[in-house]
N, C-alpha and C positions, 0 to 999 in steps of 0.2 A: 650206381646214379646213372650211367651210360646206358645200362641194360633197361632200367627203368623208363628213360626216355624214348628208347626204341619200341618198347611195348606200346606206350602211349601213341607212338607215331603211326605203328601198325593198326592199332584200335580205331585212330581217327580215319585212317584211309579206308579200312573196311566200312566204317559207319557212314562215310560219304559216299560209297557204292551202293549200300543198301538203301539209302534215302535220297539217292539222285533224282531230282525233280525237274522238270523244264516247264517254262513258262508259254501258255499260247495266248496270244493277244491279237486284237484285229480292230477294225472299225466298220460299224454296221451303217450302210446308207442305203436310201430308197432309190428308186428309179430316176430321180432327179439329181442324183448324186448328194443328196442332203442327208446329214446325220440322223440318226433315229435313236432318241434317247428311250431307256426304260424297257429295251428287249430283255427278254429272259434267256439267258445262256446257260444251259445245263448239260452235264454230263449223263448221257443216257443210262438208266439202270442205278443211278445214284441220287443222292440227295445234295450233291455238290454243284454248285452254280453260281451264278452272279447276274448283275443287269448291266446293260450298256449305260454310260454316263451322258451327259448333256451333249456331249460331242460324239456319242455313238461308239465310243472306245469300251472294249471289256478287256479283262484279262482273267486268266485261269492257270493254276499250277497243276501239272499232271506229272505222275510217274513216267520216267524215261523208260523207253523200250517197249510200252504197250500200246495197242491201238484202240481208240475211242471212238464213239459216235456223239457228236454234239448237236444238241437240238436248239433251236432258236424259235421263239414265239413272242408275238406281241399283238396287243389289241388293234383290230383293224387290218392285219397282215396275215397271209398265209403263212402257218409254221413251215420249217424246213430242217432236215436232219442232214448232217454232213459228216461222213466217215473219214 
């Protein structure tokens, strides 16, 4: 029984390392410091993305330890990429 619990614990630790993710979140505002809702926030080269909410907030889950380029776009604004 004790050995089985150790194996389960080792498996859970390995699983947590292989699936380690981190949250990227922020708030999008315009030049007047007003929130901008509906901004498309996308990870470049993927289909993964989200849109900012009514208060300009967004959140994405990313794999830890990797580098990303995030693309922001909205109607009436110039798009921007951030690495």
